[in-house]
Each structure stands twice: as structure tokens, then as C-alpha cells.
C-alpha positions in Angstrom: 19.7 7.6 -33.7 21.6 8.0 -30.2 20.4 8.6 -27.5 21.5 11.5 -25.7 23.5 11.0 -21.9 20.9 11.8 -19.6 17.6 12.1 -21.6 15.3 9.7 -21.3 14.7 7.5 -24.7 11.2 7.4 -23.0 10.1 11.2 -21.0 6.2 10.0 -21.1 6.7 6.5 -19.4 4.0 3.8 -20.7 1.6 4.8 -21.4 -1.4 4.4 -18.9 -3.7 1.9 -20.3 -6.9 1.6 -17.9 -8.9 -0.7 -20.8 -11.4 -1.1 -18.2 -12.3 2.1 -17.1 -12.5 2.9 -20.3 -15.5 1.0 -21.7 -16.8 1.1 -19.2 -17.2 5.4 -19.7 -18.4 4.0 -23.2 -21.2 2.3 -21.4 -22.5 3.6 -19.1 -22.6 7.4 -21.0 -24.6 5.8 -23.2 -28.3 6.1 -23.5 -30.4 3.3 -21.4 -33.2 2.9 -23.8 -36.2 2.2 -21.8 -35.7 5.5 -20.1 -34.5 7.2 -22.2 -31.8 8.3 -20.1 -28.1 8.2 -19.7 -26.6 4.4 -17.9 -24.9 6.2 -15.7 -27.9 8.1 -14.2 -29.5 5.4 -14.0 -27.6 2.9 -11.8 -27.2 6.9 -9.9 -30.6 6.8 -9.3 -31.1 3.0 -8.5 -28.5 3.6 -5.8 -29.9 6.2 -4.1 -33.4 4.5 -4.3 -31.4 1.7 -1.6 -30.1 3.9 0.1 -33.3 5.8 0.9 -34.8 2.5 1.5 -32.1 1.9 4.8 -29.8 -0.4 3.3 -27.1 0.3 4.5 -24.1 -0.9 1.6 -26.1 2.6 -0.3 -26.1 4.4 1.9 -23.0 4.0 2.3 -21.4 4.1 -1.4 -23.6 7.0 -0.9 -21.8 9.3 1.3 -18.4 8.2 -0.3 -19.5 9.1 -3.2 -20.0 13.1 -1.8 -17.8 13.8 1.2 -15.2 10.5 0.6 -14.3 8.0 2.5 -13.1 8.5 5.8 -9.2 8.0 6.8 -8.5 5.5 8.2 -7.0 4.9 11.7 -3.9 4.0 12.5 -4.3 0.4 15.1 -1.4 0.2 17.4 -0.8 -2.2 20.0 -2.9 -1.2 22.5 -5.7 1.5 23.4 -3.4 3.9 25.7 -0.7 3.1 23.2 -1.5 3.6 19.7 1.4 4.0 17.7 4.7 3.0 19.3 7.9 5.4 18.0 10.8 4.2 17.8 13.3 5.4 20.0 16.3 3.7 20.0 18.0 1.6 17.5 20.2 -1.2 18.6 22.9 -3.4 16.8 23.9 -5.4 19.1 26.8 -8.9 18.4 25.7 -11.6 20.5 28.8 -14.3 20.7 28.5 -17.9 21.7 29.5 -18.1 25.0 33.1 -19.3 25.9 35.5 -19.6 28.8 37.6 -16.8 27.5 34.8 -14.6 25.2 37.3 -11.2 25.4 40.0 -13.9 24.0 37.4 -14.6 21.4 36.2 -11.5 20.6 40.2 -9.6 20.2 40.9 -12.0 18.2 37.9 -11.7 15.8 38.9 -8.2 15.5 42.6 -8.2 15.0 41.4 -10.6 11.9 43.0 -13.7 13.9 41.3 -17.2 12.9 39.8 -18.9 15.3 41.3 -22.7 16.8 39.8 -25.5 14.7 38.0 -26.6 17.6 37.9 -31.4 17.3 34.9 -32.8 18.8 
């Protein structure tokens, strides 16, 4: 079959496989034999128990899952100026020091090859 111009041969793109995620979902949705609850629920209860004991990692995990992670601050060069905006972009061509920079510049812009230098 020939390809049609302007149309992708794979419109859906490469499949987005997430094998580990899919396997975790299967296992976490299984029933725990001891408690007869889903494994995901048992884990969630354990995290909440640890948060209630004052474990910082558990408190952070609960807050992140409930309210979302806080936005990251943008850190700049100093406290007074956290982010510097680019105000000017400049292209500067610097030529080596010579006795006659204007002649050298003129020769370069007019396509004249510089004289060969001997040492």
C-alpha cells in the first residue's frame, strides 16, 4: 500500500507502553489475604497512620496527593533580583590587535585575502 502525501503512516504514533504502571495497578487492585481489603487501600491506611504519628515523609506524601505538589520557586542570581530578564542581545566581532584595524576589517569585508604572515 502506498503512502498518501500529507498523511502519516502511523497517525496514533508509537504506543505509549507503561508496563510497570500496568503491573502495579493489577497488583494493587488485588485483595489482601489478611485484611480482605484492596492492597492499595492497606498501603494508603499505613501512610495515613505514619502521618498521624508525625512522620514528615508521610505528611508530605499525604499533602502532595491531596493538594498537589507546590509550585517550584524560580531562583535567580540574588534575593533582590530573583530572575534577570534578557534586555539586550549583542553580537560583537573582536579582531586581534593590529596596527591598522580599519584596513584589515575592510579587506575582510571586501573578500580580499589577508597577506600571509611569516614568523
